[in-house]
C-alpha positions as CSV (number, residue, x, y, z in Angstrom):
1,M,3.0,-39.6,26.6
2,K,2.3,-42.9,24.7
3,L,1.0,-43.3,21.1
4,G,-0.3,-46.4,19.4
5,N,-3.0,-47.8,17.1
6,A,-6.6,-48.0,18.1
7,S,-8.2,-51.4,18.5
8,A,-10.8,-52.5,16.1
9,A,-13.1,-53.0,19.2
10,A,-12.6,-49.2,20.0
11,E,-13.6,-48.3,16.4
12,S,-16.7,-50.4,16.7
13,A,-17.6,-48.8,19.9
14,A,-17.5,-45.4,18.3
15,T,-19.7,-46.3,15.4
16,T,-22.2,-47.9,17.6
17,A,-22.4,-45.0,19.8
18,Y,-23.2,-42.6,16.8
19,A,-25.2,-45.1,14.6
20,N,-28.3,-42.9,15.1
21,Q,-26.5,-40.0,13.5
22,S,-25.2,-42.1,10.6
23,L,-21.7,-41.5,11.7
24,T,-20.5,-45.0,10.9
25,T,-17.7,-44.5,8.5
26,V,-14.3,-44.8,10.2
27,V,-11.5,-42.8,8.1
28,G,-8.8,-43.1,10.7
29,S,-8.0,-43.7,14.3
30,F,-5.1,-43.8,16.9
31,W,-4.6,-44.4,20.7
32,Y,-2.8,-42.2,23.2
33,E,-2.1,-42.1,27.0
34,T,-1.0,-38.9,28.7
35,T,-0.7,-37.3,32.1
36,A,-1.4,-33.7,30.6
37,G,-4.6,-32.2,31.6
38,T,-5.4,-31.6,28.0
39,Q,-3.5,-33.0,25.0
40,P,-3.3,-31.1,21.8
41,F,-2.5,-33.1,18.6
42,S,-1.6,-32.0,15.1
43,V,-3.0,-34.4,12.4
44,S,-2.1,-34.6,8.8
45,D,-2.2,-37.2,5.8
46,L,-5.7,-38.3,7.0
47,T,-7.8,-39.4,3.9
48,Y,-11.4,-38.4,4.2
49,D,-14.3,-37.1,2.2
50,T,-13.7,-33.4,2.2
51,T,-17.4,-32.6,1.3
52,K,-18.6,-33.9,4.7
53,P,-18.0,-32.9,8.2
54,L,-15.3,-34.7,10.0
55,Y,-15.6,-35.8,13.8
56,A,-13.4,-37.4,16.4
57,A,-15.0,-39.7,18.8
58,L,-13.1,-40.5,22.0
59,V,-13.3,-44.0,23.5
60,A,-11.8,-44.7,26.9
61,T,-9.8,-47.8,26.9
62,D,-8.6,-50.4,29.5
63,E,-5.0,-51.7,29.9
64,T,-5.5,-54.1,26.8
65,G,-6.7,-51.2,24.5
66,A,-10.2,-52.6,24.6
67,P,-13.1,-50.0,25.1
68,V,-14.2,-49.7,28.8
69,Q,-17.5,-51.3,29.2
70,D,-20.5,-49.0,29.0
71,A,-18.1,-45.9,28.9
72,A,-19.5,-42.8,27.2
73,V,-18.3,-41.8,23.9
74,P,-17.9,-38.0,23.6
75,L,-17.7,-36.4,20.1
76,Y,-15.3,-33.6,19.1
77,A,-15.5,-31.4,16.0
78,V,-12.6,-31.2,13.6
79,A,-11.9,-28.1,11.5
80,P,-9.4,-29.1,8.8
81,A,-7.2,-26.4,7.2
82,A,-7.1,-26.1,3.4
83,D,-4.3,-28.7,3.1
84,G,-6.4,-31.2,5.1
85,S,-4.3,-30.9,8.2
86,F,-6.0,-30.0,11.6
87,S,-5.4,-29.6,15.3
88,L,-7.3,-31.4,17.9
89,S,-7.4,-31.0,21.8
90,V,-8.7,-33.9,23.8
91,P,-8.7,-34.8,27.6
92,G,-5.7,-36.2,29.3
93,Q,-4.8,-37.4,32.7
94,N,-5.6,-41.0,32.0
95,T,-3.7,-44.1,33.1
96,T,-5.1,-46.6,30.5
97,G,-5.7,-44.3,27.5
98,Y,-8.2,-43.3,24.9
99,A,-8.8,-44.2,21.4
100,V,-9.5,-41.4,19.0
101,V,-11.7,-42.5,16.1
102,F,-12.4,-40.3,13.1
103,L,-15.9,-40.7,11.8
104,Q,-18.0,-39.4,8.9
105,E,-21.5,-39.8,7.5
106,A,-22.1,-43.3,5.9
107,P,-22.8,-43.1,2.1
108,E,-26.4,-42.8,1.0
109,E,-27.3,-42.2,4.7
110,P,-29.2,-39.0,5.9
111,A,-27.2,-36.1,7.2
112,A,-25.9,-36.5,10.6
113,K,-27.8,-34.7,13.3
114,V,-25.0,-33.0,15.2
115,V,-24.8,-29.6,16.6
116,T,-21.2,-28.3,16.9
117,V,-20.2,-25.9,19.7
118,T,-16.9,-24.2,19.1
119,P,-15.3,-21.4,21.4
120,A,-14.6,-18.3,19.3
121,D,-11.1,-17.3,18.6
122,L,-10.3,-14.1,20.6
123,T,-7.3,-11.8,21.0
124,V,-6.5,-10.0,24.2
125,Y,-3.6,-8.2,25.9
126,E,-2.3,-9.2,29.3
127,G,-4.1,-7.7,32.2
128,G,-7.8,-6.6,32.6
129,D,-10.6,-8.2,34.5
130,G,-11.3,-11.8,33.5
131,Y,-14.0,-14.5,33.4
132,S,-15.0,-16.0,36.7
133,A,-15.7,-19.5,35.4
134,V,-12.2,-20.6,34.1
135,V,-11.2,-23.9,35.3
136,G,-7.7,-24.8,36.5
137,S,-5.8,-28.1,36.4
138,D,-7.4,-29.1,39.8
139,G,-10.9,-28.6,38.3
140,A,-11.7,-25.7,40.4
141,T,-12.8,-22.2,39.1
142,T,-10.8,-19.1,39.7
143,E,-10.9,-15.4,39.3
144,N,-8.4,-14.5,36.6
145,S,-7.5,-12.3,33.7
146,L,-8.8,-14.6,30.9
147,P,-11.8,-13.6,28.8
148,H,-15.4,-14.3,28.7
149,P,-16.0,-16.9,26.1
150,M,-18.2,-16.8,23.0
151,F,-19.2,-19.6,20.8
152,R,-20.0,-20.7,17.2
153,I,-22.9,-23.1,16.9
154,E,-23.2,-25.0,13.8
155,G,-25.6,-27.6,12.5
156,V,-29.0,-25.7,12.8
157,D,-30.2,-22.6,11.0
158,D,-31.1,-20.7,14.1
159,P,-29.1,-21.8,17.2
160,T,-31.3,-19.5,19.6
161,G,-34.0,-22.1,19.2
162,L,-31.8,-24.8,20.8
163,A,-32.1,-26.1,24.3
164,F,-29.1,-28.1,25.7
165,T,-29.8,-30.7,28.3
166,N,-28.1,-33.3,30.4
167,E,-31.0,-35.4,31.7
168,T,-28.8,-37.6,33.8
169,A,-27.3,-34.5,35.7
170,N,-30.7,-32.8,35.5
171,K,-29.0,-29.6,34.0
172,S,-29.9,-27.3,31.0
173,W,-28.8,-24.3,29.2
174,T,-30.3,-21.9,26.7
175,V,-28.6,-20.2,23.8
176,V,-28.4,-16.3,23.7
177,S,-27.2,-14.5,20.7
178,D,-24.3,-12.0,21.0
179,G,-24.8,-11.0,17.3
180,D,-23.1,-11.7,14.1
181,G,-23.3,-15.4,14.6
182,Y,-21.7,-15.6,18.0
183,Y,-23.5,-17.0,21.2
184,H,-23.2,-17.7,24.8
185,F,-25.0,-20.1,27.2
186,E,-27.4,-19.1,29.9
187,P,-27.5,-21.7,32.6
188,A,-30.9,-22.6,34.4
189,A,-31.5,-21.1,37.7
190,G,-29.2,-22.4,40.3
191,Q,-26.5,-23.6,37.9
192,D,-23.0,-22.4,37.5
193,D,-21.9,-20.4,34.4
194,V,-20.6,-22.5,31.6
195,R,-17.0,-23.3,32.3
196,V,-14.0,-23.2,30.0
197,T,-10.3,-24.3,30.0
198,Y,-7.4,-22.6,28.5
199,T,-4.4,-24.9,27.6
200,N,-0.9,-23.9,26.5
201,A,1.3,-25.7,23.7
202,A,2.7,-28.0,26.3
203,G,-0.8,-29.3,27.3
204,E,-0.8,-27.4,30.6
205,V,-4.2,-25.9,31.8
206,V,-3.6,-22.3,32.7
207,T,-5.5,-19.8,34.7
208,S,-3.6,-16.6,33.9
209,D,-2.7,-14.7,30.9
210,Q,0.8,-13.8,32.1
211,F,3.7,-15.1,30.0
212,D,7.4,-14.3,29.4
213,V,8.3,-13.1,25.9
214,S,11.6,-14.8,26.2
215,D,10.0,-18.2,26.9
216,V,7.7,-18.2,23.8
217,S,10.2,-16.3,21.5
218,E,7.3,-14.1,20.5
219,T,5.3,-11.0,21.4
220,F,2.2,-13.3,21.9
221,A,1.1,-16.5,23.3
222,Q,-1.7,-18.8,22.1
223,Y,-4.0,-21.2,24.1
224,A,-6.5,-23.8,23.1
225,V,-10.0,-22.9,24.5
226,N,-12.3,-25.7,25.4
227,L,-15.6,-26.2,27.2
228,Y,-15.1,-27.7,30.6
229,L,-17.6,-30.5,31.0
230,G,-16.8,-31.5,34.6
231,E,-19.5,-34.0,35.9
232,N,-21.4,-33.5,32.6
233,N,-20.7,-36.5,30.3
234,L,-20.6,-35.2,26.7
235,A,-22.1,-38.2,25.4
236,E,-25.1,-37.6,27.6
237,L,-25.4,-34.1,26.4
238,S,-28.0,-33.4,23.7
239,A,-29.6,-30.4,22.0
240,Q,-33.2,-30.2,21.2
241,Q,-35.1,-28.0,18.6
242,G,-38.8,-28.7,18.1
243,D,-39.1,-32.4,17.4
244,D,-35.4,-32.9,16.5
245,T,-32.8,-34.2,18.8
246,Y,-29.0,-33.6,18.1
247,A,-25.8,-35.1,19.3
248,V,-23.3,-32.4,20.5
249,A,-19.8,-32.2,19.3
250,L,-17.2,-29.8,20.7
251,G,-14.8,-27.7,18.8
252,S,-11.6,-26.0,20.2
253,G,-11.0,-22.3,19.8
254,T,-7.8,-20.2,20.1
255,L,-7.1,-17.4,22.5
256,T,-4.2,-15.1,21.4
257,V,-2.6,-13.1,24.3
258,R,-0.5,-10.1,23.3
259,A,2.3,-9.1,25.6
260,V,2.5,-5.8,27.4
261,E,5.8,-4.2,28.4
262,A,4.5,-2.6,31.5
263,D,4.9,-4.8,34.7
264,D,1.4,-3.9,35.7
265,P,-0.9,-3.6,32.5
266,S,-3.2,-1.3,34.7
267,D,-0.5,1.4,34.7
268,V,-0.8,1.8,30.9
269,T,-4.6,1.7,30.4
270,T,-6.9,4.6,30.9
271,D,-10.6,4.9,30.3
272,I,-11.7,6.6,27.1
273,A,-13.4,9.9,27.7
274,T,-16.6,11.0,26.0
275,T,-15.6,14.7,25.9
276,A,-12.3,16.5,25.0
277,P,-10.3,17.9,28.0
278,G,-10.7,21.6,28.8
279,P,-8.2,24.1,27.5
280,N,-6.5,24.2,30.8
281,D,-6.3,20.5,31.3
282,R,-2.8,19.9,30.1
283,L,-1.9,16.3,30.1
284,P,1.1,15.2,32.2
285,A,4.3,14.3,30.2
286,G,4.4,10.5,29.3
287,T,0.6,10.1,29.3
288,A,-2.2,10.0,26.7
289,L,-5.9,10.3,26.6
290,A,-8.4,8.8,24.2
291,V,-11.6,10.9,23.5
292,E,-14.6,9.6,21.6
293,P,-15.0,11.7,18.4
294,E,-17.8,14.3,18.1
295,G,-21.0,12.7,17.8
296,G,-19.9,9.6,19.7
297,T,-19.2,6.0,18.7
298,S,-19.8,2.4,19.5
299,Y,-17.4,-0.5,20.2
300,T,-17.2,-4.1,18.9
301,L,-15.1,-7.0,20.2
302,N,-12.1,-7.8,18.0
303,D,-13.3,-8.0,14.4
304,T,-16.3,-10.1,15.4
305,G,-18.8,-7.2,15.0
306,V,-20.1,-8.1,18.4
307,A,-21.1,-5.0,20.3
308,L,-19.7,-4.6,23.8
309,P,-22.0,-5.1,26.7
310,S,-23.2,-2.3,28.8
311,D,-20.9,-3.2,31.7
312,A,-17.8,-3.1,29.3
313,K,-14.9,-0.7,30.1
314,P,-13.4,0.8,26.8
315,Q,-9.8,2.0,27.6
316,L,-6.6,3.2,25.8
317,L,-3.6,1.0,26.0
318,F,-0.6,3.3,25.9
319,D,2.4,0.9,26.4
320,D,6.2,1.1,25.9
321,I,7.9,-0.9,23.1
322,I,8.9,-4.4,24.2
323,T,12.6,-4.5,24.9
324,S,12.6,-6.2,28.3
325,D,13.6,-9.6,26.7
326,G,16.9,-8.0,25.5
327,V,15.9,-7.4,21.9
328,D,16.7,-3.8,20.8
329,R,13.4,-3.0,18.9
330,A,13.7,0.6,19.7
331,S,16.7,1.1,17.6
332,A,15.1,-0.7,14.8
333,L,12.0,1.7,15.0
334,R,14.3,4.7,15.1
335,A,16.1,3.4,12.0
336,R,12.8,3.0,10.3
337,V,11.6,6.4,11.2
338,D,15.0,7.9,10.1
339,E,14.6,6.2,6.7
340,E,11.1,7.7,6.3
341,L,12.3,11.2,7.3
342,G,15.2,11.3,4.9
343,G,18.1,10.0,7.0
344,A,19.4,10.0,10.5
345,D,19.7,13.3,12.4
346,P,21.7,13.7,15.7
347,A,19.5,16.3,16.9
348,R,16.3,14.2,16.5
349,Q,14.6,12.9,19.6
350,Y,12.0,10.1,19.7
351,Q,9.1,9.0,22.0
352,M,7.8,5.5,21.0
353,K,4.5,4.0,22.2
354,Y,2.3,1.1,21.3
355,L,-1.4,2.1,21.2
356,D,-4.7,0.1,21.0
357,L,-8.1,0.1,22.4
358,V,-9.1,-2.6,24.8
359,D,-12.1,-3.6,27.1
360,G,-10.6,-3.6,30.6
361,A,-13.7,-5.6,31.9
362,N,-13.0,-8.4,29.5
363,S,-9.2,-9.4,29.9
364,N,-8.1,-6.4,27.8
365,A,-9.6,-7.8,24.7
366,W,-8.8,-5.5,21.8
367,I,-11.9,-3.6,20.7
368,T,-12.8,-1.6,17.5
369,S,-14.4,2.0,17.6
370,K,-16.8,2.3,14.8
371,N,-16.0,6.0,14.2
372,G,-12.4,6.0,15.2
373,I,-11.0,7.7,18.2
374,D,-9.2,11.0,19.0
375,I,-5.8,10.7,20.7
376,Y,-4.3,13.5,22.9
377,W,-0.5,12.7,23.4
378,A,1.0,14.8,26.1
379,Y,3.9,17.0,25.2
380,P,7.3,15.4,26.1
381,E,9.4,17.1,28.8
382,G,11.0,20.2,27.3
383,T,8.6,20.7,24.5
384,D,5.4,22.6,24.0
385,E,3.2,24.0,21.2
386,N,6.1,25.9,19.7
387,T,8.0,22.7,19.0
388,D,8.1,21.1,15.5
389,F,6.8,17.5,15.8
390,S,6.4,14.6,13.3
391,L,4.3,11.6,14.2
392,L,4.7,8.3,12.3
393,H,2.6,5.2,12.5
394,L,4.4,1.9,12.0
395,R,1.4,-0.1,10.5
396,G,0.9,-3.9,10.8
397,L,2.9,-4.6,13.9
398,H,0.1,-5.8,16.2
399,R,2.0,-8.0,18.5
400,D,0.7,-11.2,16.9
401,G,0.7,-13.0,13.6
402,D,3.6,-13.2,11.0
403,Q,4.7,-9.6,11.5
404,S,4.3,-9.3,15.3
405,G,7.2,-7.0,15.8
406,F,9.2,-9.6,17.7
407,D,11.8,-9.9,15.1
408,V,13.8,-6.8,14.1
409,A,13.2,-7.6,10.5
410,D,9.5,-7.1,11.1
411,V,10.2,-3.4,11.9
412,S,12.4,-2.7,8.9
413,G,9.9,-4.1,6.5
414,C,6.8,-2.4,7.9
415,E,4.8,0.5,6.3
416,A,5.5,3.9,7.9
417,E,2.7,6.4,7.7
418,D,2.9,10.2,8.4
419,V,0.2,11.2,10.7
420,T,-1.6,14.6,10.6
421,I,-1.3,16.3,14.1
422,E,-2.8,19.3,15.7
423,K,-0.9,21.1,18.6
424,T,-3.4,22.1,21.3
425,T,-2.9,23.4,24.8
426,Q,-3.9,20.0,26.1
427,G,-1.4,17.9,24.0
428,I,-0.8,16.7,20.4
429,R,-4.1,15.7,19.0
430,F,-4.7,13.3,16.1
431,H,-7.4,10.9,14.9
432,V,-7.1,7.1,14.6
433,A,-9.3,5.3,12.1
434,P,-11.2,2.3,13.3
435,G,-8.7,-0.6,14.1
436,D,-5.7,1.5,13.0
437,F,-3.5,0.9,16.0
438,S,0.0,-0.5,16.4
439,P,3.3,1.5,17.3
440,Y,3.5,5.2,16.9
441,V,6.6,7.3,17.0
442,L,6.7,11.0,17.9
443,T,9.9,12.9,16.8
444,W,11.1,16.5,17.5
445,G,14.3,18.6,17.5
446,S,15.3,17.5,14.1
447,T,17.3,19.7,11.7
448,P,14.6,20.3,9.0
449,T,15.2,18.6,5.5
450,Q,16.8,21.1,3.1
451,H,16.0,21.5,-0.6
452,T,17.9,23.6,-3.1
453,I,16.3,26.1,-5.5
454,T,18.8,27.3,-8.2
455,A,18.0,30.9,-9.3
456,T,19.7,32.4,-12.4
457,A,19.4,35.7,-14.4
458,G,20.5,36.5,-17.9
459,E,22.1,39.7,-19.1
460,G,20.1,42.7,-18.5
461,G,18.7,42.1,-15.1
462,S,18.9,40.3,-11.8
463,I,17.0,37.8,-9.6
464,S,17.1,37.9,-5.8
465,P,18.0,35.7,-4.0
466,S,20.3,34.1,-6.6
467,G,22.5,31.0,-6.9
468,A,21.8,27.8,-4.9
469,V,19.1,28.9,-2.4
470,S,18.6,26.4,0.6
471,V,15.0,26.0,1.6
472,A,13.7,23.9,4.5
473,D,11.2,21.1,3.7
474,G,7.7,22.5,3.7
475,A,8.7,26.2,3.7
476,D,7.9,28.9,1.2
477,Q,10.5,30.8,-0.8
478,A,9.9,34.0,-2.8
479,F,12.1,35.5,-5.6
480,T,12.1,39.0,-7.1
481,I,13.1,39.7,-10.7
482,A,14.2,43.2,-11.9
483,A,15.3,44.4,-15.3
484,A,18.3,46.8,-15.6
485,D,18.0,50.2,-17.3
486,G,17.2,49.9,-21.1
487,Y,16.0,46.3,-20.5
488,Q,12.7,44.5,-19.8
489,I,11.8,41.0,-18.5
490,A,11.6,38.7,-21.5
491,D,10.5,35.6,-19.6
492,V,10.7,33.6,-16.4
493,K,10.9,29.9,-16.4
494,V,10.3,27.6,-13.3
495,D,11.7,24.1,-13.7
496,G,12.0,24.8,-17.4
497,V,8.4,25.9,-17.9
498,S,7.6,29.5,-18.6
499,V,5.5,31.5,-16.1
500,G,5.4,34.7,-18.1
501,R,7.0,38.1,-17.7
502,V,6.6,38.2,-13.9
503,G,8.3,40.4,-11.5
504,S,8.2,37.9,-8.6
505,Y,7.5,34.3,-8.0
506,T,6.9,32.2,-4.8
507,F,7.5,28.5,-4.4
508,G,5.0,27.2,-1.8
509,A,5.5,24.3,0.7
510,V,8.8,23.2,-0.9
511,T,9.3,19.4,-0.9
512,G,12.0,19.0,-3.5
513,D,14.6,20.8,-5.7
514,H,13.7,23.4,-8.2
515,T,15.1,25.8,-10.8
516,I,14.0,29.4,-11.6
517,E,15.5,31.3,-14.6
518,A,15.0,34.9,-15.7
519,T,15.9,36.4,-19.2
520,F,15.8,40.0,-20.3
521,E,15.6,41.9,-23.6
522,A,16.3,45.5,-24.7
523,A,13.4,47.7,-24.0
524,S,11.4,49.3,-26.8
525,V,11.7,53.2,-26.8
526,T,8.5,55.2,-26.9
527,P,9.1,58.7,-28.5
528,P,7.8,61.8,-26.7
529,A,4.5,63.2,-27.7
530,H,4.9,65.9,-30.7
531,D,3.1,67.4,-33.6
532,H,3.5,65.1,-36.7
533,V,5.4,66.5,-39.7
534,W,3.9,64.5,-42.6
535,S,5.8,63.8,-45.8
536,D,4.6,63.6,-49.3
537,W,2.6,60.6,-50.3
538,K,4.6,57.4,-50.2
539,H,3.4,54.4,-52.4
540,D,3.8,50.9,-53.7
541,E,1.8,49.4,-56.6
542,T,-1.3,48.8,-54.5
543,S,-1.5,51.5,-51.8
544,H,-0.2,54.8,-50.4
545,W,0.5,56.5,-47.1
546,R,2.3,59.4,-45.3
547,V,5.3,59.1,-42.9
548,C,6.0,61.6,-40.1
549,E,9.4,63.0,-40.7
550,E,10.1,63.3,-37.0
551,C,9.2,59.9,-35.4
552,G,8.4,57.7,-38.4
553,A,4.7,57.1,-37.6
554,V,2.6,56.0,-40.6
555,A,-0.8,57.4,-41.3
556,D,-3.5,57.4,-44.0
557,R,-2.6,54.2,-45.6
558,S,-5.2,53.0,-48.2
559,D,-5.6,51.4,-51.6
560,H,-5.0,53.5,-54.8
561,V,-8.0,55.3,-56.4
562,F,-7.4,55.3,-60.1
563,G,-8.9,57.5,-62.9
564,A,-9.8,56.5,-66.4
565,W,-7.3,54.9,-68.8
566,E,-5.7,57.4,-71.3
567,Q,-3.8,56.7,-74.5
568,V,-0.5,58.6,-74.3
569,G,1.3,57.2,-77.3
570,D,1.3,54.4,-79.9
571,G,0.0,51.4,-78.0
572,L,0.9,53.0,-74.7
573,W,-1.8,53.7,-72.0
574,E,-1.8,55.2,-68.5
575,R,-4.1,55.8,-65.6
576,T,-3.4,57.8,-62.4
577,C,-4.3,57.5,-58.6
578,T,-6.3,60.5,-57.9
579,V,-5.0,60.8,-54.3
580,C,-1.3,60.2,-54.5
581,G,-0.6,60.7,-58.2
582,Y,0.8,57.2,-58.7
583,V,0.7,56.3,-62.5
584,Q,0.1,52.8,-63.8
585,Q,1.0,52.2,-67.5
586,G,0.1,49.5,-70.0
587,T,0.6,48.8,-73.7
588,T,-2.1,48.1,-76.3
589,P,-5.3,47.5,-74.2
590,T,-8.3,45.8,-76.0
591,E,-10.9,48.1,-77.5
592,D,-13.8,49.3,-75.2
593,K,-11.7,48.8,-72.0
594,T,-12.8,50.8,-68.9
595,A,-10.8,52.4,-66.2
596,D,-11.5,49.4,-63.9
597,D,-11.0,46.7,-66.5
598,A,-8.7,44.0,-65.1
599,A,-7.1,43.3,-68.5
600,I,-4.8,46.2,-67.7
601,P,-2.3,45.0,-65.0
602,R,-1.9,47.1,-61.9
603,T,1.8,47.3,-61.3
604,G,3.9,50.0,-59.5
605,D,7.2,49.1,-60.9
606,D,9.1,48.9,-64.2
607,T,9.1,45.0,-64.5
608,N,7.7,43.6,-67.7
609,T,4.9,41.1,-67.4
610,T,3.7,39.0,-70.2
611,L,0.0,38.3,-70.4
612,P,-2.2,36.7,-73.2
613,G,-4.5,39.1,-75.0
614,L,-6.1,40.1,-78.4
615,L,-4.8,42.8,-80.8
616,A,-7.2,44.4,-83.5
617,V,-5.2,44.9,-86.7
618,G,-7.0,45.8,-89.8
619,G,-10.3,44.4,-88.7
620,A,-8.7,41.0,-88.1
621,A,-8.6,39.1,-84.8
622,V,-4.9,38.2,-84.2
623,V,-3.8,36.2,-81.1
624,V,-0.9,37.8,-79.5
625,A,1.4,35.8,-77.4
626,G,1.8,38.6,-74.9
627,L,1.4,42.1,-73.9
628,A,4.2,44.1,-72.4
629,L,3.1,46.2,-69.6
630,R,5.1,48.6,-67.3
631,A,4.2,51.3,-64.8
632,R,5.9,54.6,-64.1
633,R,5.6,57.6,-61.8
634,R,4.0,60.6,-63.6
635,R,6.0,63.6,-62.8
636,G,5.1,67.2,-63.1
């Protein structure tokens, strides 16, 4: 390929061709010559107005670099990335070259009337039935495994009102909506289908989706998708809507093809069933079946939201892990699964598969089930419903993008998700949410992960089992607590937290280590039933009661009931409890005190208490610093 600068005459030819669309501002240009069928370019460092559309006009040149007389000037749409760079695919196979002139609307001019037609970006797997109007390097169409194209159409509000015509060739096409902003072209009667080309990174036009992972050093290959004009001159192609006529600019789409490990992809794809298999329809080992969920579902193409047509063929892809290129991705997957399951286990066995949903009628394009899908995974040889299985989903390894699974590091860094399964007579059943496909790994034969429950008992009882008790992950473990003779359970603590005076405790679905501790205390003795032998009254300064001389039981406790105060000596007074005979004494009460007068202290011991009061002496009121009061038990 040769590269150089475009001539001023070539730039002028471009602006003249699109003066009616106000595309007269040149922001850059270059010249090339190539023998490739289609030539891809990557462009950066171009200065242009980022607020306006950017187009590339293609001017055929002669040996001197001047524009070919009266040559058409086709227009191509440019889609810059955030950093301003962009890719561009233009025709090749020329001997005197083309000038590429980048155009934008002139300042203060009306907006350019340009309709842009860009093939949609699609992702497929190798295999499947393809589109019949794919053009090869010889210009002929061929039956192949490349997909049916869809297009984005921009520049008008409603593209379905557009009519595309080439008056010179007497051809026309109408626009049909596929939904969600995607369209296809319906040719007029007697015309061929709209044709497309697929071009690899080397500029080679291809008609097959087959590629070698080793050649591209990836689990996917990408191709530029372009409309094939053939005898239609793009410069003579226009679009009409009402009274408006638009120039047509072509964009370039990207087809991503994901690799399939099977030599024949049809060997690892099966139709999705609408009903579950019968109870006696056991799946053969090494197979799987996808079943629509109860209530049914609908399917869309990739993540476009476009519903599959009536002739679509929804299928399950159940492929092996790619290792044919010599990269041991299986060991990386086993290591990631072992890490998730708590470590390697020599007894563990693995079955690894890559799952996705595809449309077998459209180049195995991956599809999305609106309501998810049910998968029946056949029991591996030597296993059945009685085998313990674990199923892990290695998320994000979609055989394309930055984490395609080609590099072993992609596997070690991916998210591993434990999948809920149901063991049925037909196979291992699980549900996959919409779009949640990538590698799945089924394991069995593992030594269950063990956890330790440390059980201890204090003096006065036992716990069974005791000591360091090993429990399999997810299992239950019960303990029994018993007190010895003369003791009772004081408390039971689980992981340091009291669960009360319980005689048993069960750890359910154990997933970690635990402790259980039982403590005991001396049991209280309940005396046998008998006729009480009550003592004389017992008392203190406020109440009285009786005590059984056999068992110590207490009865008839109540407050004292005092009689009236009586003077028993010079300045000495007493009152007596009418029930138990307790005597309360005091000295020198004030005159006119009654039996309930609080001025006389109620005390049942001999301790002196000093209280303020008044003493009548010879008719005079004398303040006495205190009164000495005491109590004694009347005897006799």
